[in-house]
Every structure is written in structure tokens, then in C-alpha cells.
C-alpha positions in Angstrom: 9.7 43.1 9.9 7.0 43.5 7.3 8.6 40.7 5.3 8.5 38.4 8.3 4.8 39.3 8.8 4.1 38.5 5.2 5.9 35.2 5.4 4.0 34.4 8.6 0.6 35.1 7.0 1.7 33.0 4.0 2.7 30.2 6.3 -0.7 30.3 8.0 -2.5 30.3 4.7 -0.4 27.4 3.4 -1.0 25.5 6.6 -4.7 26.2 6.5 -4.9 25.1 2.9 -3.0 21.9 3.6 -5.3 21.2 6.5 -8.3 21.8 4.2 -6.9 19.5 1.5 -6.1 16.9 4.2 -9.6 17.0 5.5 -11.0 16.7 2.0 -8.8 13.8 1.1 -9.7 12.1 4.4 -13.4 12.5 3.6 -12.9 11.1 0.1 -10.8 8.3 1.4 -13.5 7.4 3.9 -16.1 7.2 1.2 -13.8 5.1 -1.0 -13.1 2.7 1.9 -16.9 2.2 2.2 -16.7 -0.4 -0.6 -14.8 -2.9 1.4 -16.6 -2.0 4.6 -20.0 -2.2 3.0 -19.2 -5.6 1.4 -17.9 -6.9 4.7 -20.9 -5.7 6.6 -23.2 -7.5 4.1 -21.1 -10.6 4.4 -21.5 -10.5 8.2 -25.3 -9.9 7.9 -25.7 -12.9 5.6 -23.6 -15.0 7.9 -25.7 -14.0 10.9 -29.0 -14.7 9.1 -27.7 -18.1 7.9 -26.5 -19.1 11.4 -29.9 -18.3 12.8 -31.6 -20.6 10.3 -29.0 -23.4 10.4 -29.7 -26.2 12.8 -27.0 -28.5 11.4 -25.5 -30.9 13.9 -21.9 -31.4 14.6 -21.7 -35.1 13.6 -18.9 -35.8 11.2 -20.3 -36.2 7.6 -20.0 -39.5 5.8 -17.2 -39.2 3.2 -17.6 -42.8 1.9 -19.0 -41.6 -1.5 -16.3 -39.0 -2.2 -13.6 -39.7 -4.8 -10.7 -41.6 -3.3 -8.1 -38.7 -3.5 -10.6 -36.3 -1.9 -11.3 -38.7 0.9 -7.6 -39.2 1.6 -7.1 -35.5 1.5 -9.8 -34.8 4.1 -8.4 -37.6 6.3 -5.0 -36.0 6.0 -5.9 -32.4 6.8 -8.8 -32.6 9.2 -8.8 -34.0 12.8 -10.9 -37.0 13.6 -13.7 -34.7 14.8 -13.5 -31.6 12.6 -14.9 -28.3 13.8 -17.9 -26.7 12.1 -16.1 -23.7 10.5 -18.6 -21.1 9.4 -16.3 -18.0 8.8 -12.6 -17.4 8.3 -10.1 -14.5 8.3 -6.7 -14.6 6.6 -4.0 -12.0 6.7 -1.6 -12.1 3.8 1.8 -10.6 2.9 3.2 -10.9 -0.6 3.5 -9.4 -4.0 1.2 -8.6 -6.8 1.9 -8.0 -10.5 0.0 -5.2 -12.3 0.4 -5.7 -16.0 2.2 -8.2 -18.2 5.1 -10.6 -17.5 7.6 -7.8 -17.9 5.9 -5.7 -15.1 7.6 -5.7 -11.7 6.2 -7.3 -8.6 4.8 -4.9 -6.1 4.5 -5.4 -2.3 1.1 -6.3 -1.1 -0.8 -6.8 2.2 -4.3 -8.1 2.4 -7.0 -9.2 4.8 -9.6 -11.7 3.5 -12.8 -12.8 5.1 -14.8 -15.9 4.0 -18.2 -17.4 5.0 -19.2 -21.0 4.3 -23.0 -20.6 4.3 -23.7 -18.7 2.2 -20.4 -19.0 0.2 -18.8 -15.6 0.1 -15.6 -13.6 0.6 -14.1 -10.1 0.7 -10.5 -9.5 -0.2 -9.2 -6.1 1.0 -5.7 -5.5 -0.3 -3.2 -2.7 -0.5 -0.6 -2.8 -3.3 2.3 -0.4 -3.1 3.2 1.1 -6.4 6.0 3.2 -5.0 6.7 4.4 -1.4 3.7 6.3 -0.1 1.6 5.5 -3.2 -0.7 2.5 -3.1 -3.7 0.9 -4.8 -6.5 -0.3 -2.6 -8.3 -3.3 -4.1 -11.7 -4.7 -3.0 -12.3 -8.1 -4.6 -15.4 -10.0 -3.4 -18.2 -12.5 -3.9 -21.1 -11.3 -1.7 -24.8 -12.0 -2.1 -24.1 -14.1 -5.2 -22.5 -11.1 -7.0 -18.9 -10.4 -7.8 -17.1 -7.1 -7.1 -13.7 -5.8 -8.3 -12.8 -2.2 -7.5 -9.4 -0.5 -7.3 -8.6 3.0 -6.0 -5.4 4.9 -6.0 -4.5 6.2 -2.6 -8.0 5.0 -1.6 -9.2 8.1 -3.4 -9.3 7.9 -7.2 -11.1 4.9 -8.7 -8.8 3.3 -11.3 -10.8 0.1 -11.9 -14.4 -0.8 -11.3 -15.6 -3.9 -13.1 -19.2 -3.7 -14.2 -21.6 -6.4 -12.9 -21.7 -9.4 -15.2 -22.3 -13.1 -15.2 -18.6 -13.6 -16.1 -17.5 -11.6 -13.1 -19.8 -13.5 -10.7 -18.7 -16.9 -12.0 -15.0 -15.8 -11.8 -15.3 -14.7 -8.2 -17.1 -17.9 -7.2 -14.3 -19.9 -8.9 -11.8 -18.1 -6.8 -13.8 -18.9 -3.7 -14.0 -22.6 -4.5 -10.2 -22.8 -5.2 -9.4 -21.0 -1.9 -11.5 -23.4 0.2 -8.2 -25.1 0.8 -7.8 -22.7 3.7 -11.0 -23.9 5.3 -11.3 -27.6 4.1 -14.2 -28.5 6.3 -16.3 -26.8 3.6 -15.3 -29.6 1.2 -17.2 -32.1 3.5 -20.7 -33.3 2.3 -23.5 -30.9 3.1 -21.8 -27.7 2.1 -22.8 -27.6 -1.5 -19.7 -29.0 -3.3 -20.2 -31.9 -5.6 -17.3 -34.0 -6.7 -16.5 -35.9 -9.9 -13.6 -38.4 -9.9 -10.8 -38.0 -12.6 -7.9 -40.2 -11.5 -6.1 -41.3 -8.4 -4.5 -37.8 -7.9 -7.2 -35.4 -9.0 -11.0 -34.7 -8.8 -13.3 -32.0 -10.2 -15.3 -29.9 -7.8 -18.5 -27.9 -8.7 -20.2 -25.3 -6.6 -23.3 -23.3 -7.4 -24.7 -20.2 -5.7 -26.8 -17.2 -6.7 -27.2 -18.2 -10.3 -23.5 -18.9 -10.9 -21.7 -22.2 -11.2 -18.0 -22.7 -10.7 -15.9 -25.8 -11.5 -12.3 -26.3 -10.3 -10.0 -29.3 -10.6 -8.0 -30.2 -7.5 -4.7 -32.0 -7.8 -3.3 -33.9 -4.9 0.4 -34.8 -4.3 2.0 -37.9 -2.8 1.2 -36.7 0.7 -2.5 -36.4 -0.2 -2.5 -32.6 0.2 -3.7 -30.2 -2.5 -0.7 -29.0 -4.4 -2.4 -27.4 -7.4 -5.8 -26.2 -8.6 -6.7 -25.6 -12.3 -9.7 -24.0 -13.9 -10.9 -22.3 -17.1 -11.8 -18.9 -15.6 -13.1 -15.7 -17.1 -10.4 -13.1 -17.5 -11.2 -9.5 -18.2 -9.6 -8.2 -21.4 -10.8 -4.6 -21.0 -13.9 -2.5 -21.4 -16.0 -5.1 -19.6 -15.2 -7.9 -22.0 -14.0 -11.3 -20.9 -12.4 -14.5 -22.3 -11.9 -17.9 -20.8 -8.3 -18.7 -20.0 -6.6 -21.5 -18.1 -5.8 -20.5 -14.5 -3.6 -22.3 -12.0 -3.1 -21.9 -8.3 -0.3 -23.6 -6.4 -0.1 -24.3 -2.7 2.8 -25.3 -0.4 4.3 -25.3 3.1 1.3 -26.9 4.8 1.1 -26.1 8.6 -1.4 -27.0 11.3 -3.8 -24.4 12.5 -6.3 -25.4 15.3 -5.9 -29.0 14.2 -6.5 -28.3 10.5 -3.6 -28.5 7.9 -3.6 -25.6 5.5 -1.0 -24.1 3.1 1.0 -21.2 4.4 2.2 -20.1 0.9 0.6 -19.9 -2.5 0.7 -18.3 -5.9 -1.6 -18.0 -8.9 -1.1 -17.5 -12.6 -3.0 -17.1 -15.9 -1.9 -19.2 -18.9 -1.9 -16.9 -21.9 -0.9 -17.4 -25.6 2.5 -15.8 -24.6 3.0 -18.1 -21.7 2.2 -18.3 -18.0 1.6 -15.0 -16.2 1.9 -15.3 -12.4 0.3 -12.3 -10.8 -0.2 -13.0 -7.0 2.1 -14.8 -4.5 1.9 -14.6 -0.8 2.4 -16.1 2.6 -0.5 -16.5 5.0 0.6 -14.7 8.2 -2.5 -15.4 10.2 -5.6 -17.7 10.1 -8.6 -17.3 12.4 -11.6 -19.6 12.3 -15.1 -18.2 13.0 -14.0 -14.6 13.7 -17.6 -13.5 13.1 -18.8 -15.7 16.0 -15.8 -15.3 18.3 -14.8 -11.7 18.3 -11.6 -11.1 20.2 -10.6 -14.8 20.2 -6.8 -15.2 19.7 -5.9 -16.3 16.2 -3.4 -18.8 15.1 -0.3 -18.2 12.9 0.4 -21.0 10.5 4.2 -20.6 10.7 4.1 -21.2 14.5 1.7 -24.1 14.6 3.7 -27.0 13.2 7.0 -28.0 14.5 7.8 -30.2 11.5 
């Protein structure tokens, strides 16, 4: 009988301790999650302030002066009267590689928000290391500044890139390359300047918040963007960076609300040892102007195009 009472008291103590640990971890996790939430709130606020100031009309911009492949691309992917897209939300499912080319791919899910004016994004991802153990990654360009933070179990910070011009420029380069998911931002009037290269490529430049990014867009025989290339800053450790060639590839274009966007993509660094792909995913869901139309039903790329 006494043994049963002792075990009972021990069980209560263990349960109470587990509850206390659970509460503590939940509190720490909530604080860690503040990074993505804080960045997203700032992005929303900047969007709202910009929308209040912006009196831009809805007339279709004149694309006559754009390089020929860019003009053909916009004619291909945009409807005759393109909407004025100000914000975007993507949901992604795929894999991420943490480490070198011998490292295994890990399952990943992510939600990403963009704004067009001012240019910005927040990528909120979870990468599963093993079952029940994941890394939470907040990657962003907000307020003209880059952010890259990773936490284990949303609790322990395992990466927190210090603020630097290289980080800011690298995140703006990512934003420019990913405008393929909201191509109305390529139209004149949104800050992108174009330089012709040849009949199947053009160089785009975007400046914001003291940073300038340049990306080369490569168009295929269907006049869609198949590839982007850039010399981007890559962190080598301890806050140091080096410029390395970087490539993004897009495929499986589908129609979402009249706009053709890729439903699958992958990116890679080119290193002295060869290419290092590190992100590949499908786009499960695209919603245009979620900040302005809360609750509006979104569109799924895979369900939009019967081709």
C-alpha cells in the first residue's frame, strides 16, 4: 500500500514537472515565433502605409520600351488587363538541404508573404530534421533590411545572421528573382529597370533601402522564365560573405487568377566543387492581395490550368 502511495506521489510530481516544462517550452517557443510574427506585422504595416499614399491608377502600363523577351514574357503570362497586385501569399511543400552536397534532403513546408510597394517578403519555414524535431527558419527582407534566423524546435537559436549590407543585398536579390510569382511587379512603374542582353535573356535591377540587386532572367521557347542567374552573397560563416553564382529554375507553369506562374522551382549555388542545390518545392497555394482581402478564397496552381 505504501509503495503504491509513493508511486502515486512520484507520478504526480513527474506529471507536474512535465507540465511545468511544457509551459516553459511553450513560453520560449512563443517568444521565438515572435521573429516571424514581428516581421510579418511590420510588412503589413508598411503595406498599409504605402497603400494609403498610393494613388496609382489601374491603366495598363506601356511596355513598348522593355527588352523584347521581357515584353513577350509579360504578354504570355499576364491577361490583357492585368490586376494591380500589391501583396502575395505562397504556401510551399518541398525539401531543403542543410549542409554540403552529401547532406540529405529534409522535408520542408513554408508560407511566404510578399509586398510590391515597398518591396519586401517574409519566408516562414519548418524543416524536419527527424520526426518530431524541426528547424524553424525566418528569412526576410523588410524595411530595407535582411533577416535570417533559425531556431531548433522553435526554441533554441541555431543561426542568426548579423545585420550587414551583404545580407540586405542578398535578400533583395532573392525577392527580385521570386517576382516570377507576381509578374505584374515587372511592369513599368514598380522600380525594376531592364537591360537587354539577347533575344532570350535580360538583366533586371531593383534598388530599395540602400541596397541594389541585379538578376538575369532567361526565357524559354514559350516565352516563360525558365531560369534566373545572379552573383549573390553567400555566407561562409562568422558573418563573412563571398560572391558566388546562384541559379533558380522554374517549371510547370499554371494559371492562377488569369496570371501564369510556375508551380515548381529549385535553387542552387555554384561552388568550386560543383553545383549545390539546396531548395526545391512545389507551390501548393497562391493568393493575391491577402493583406487587402482577408478571407478571400485562394487559388491552387495545380487546379487552375487544364493543360
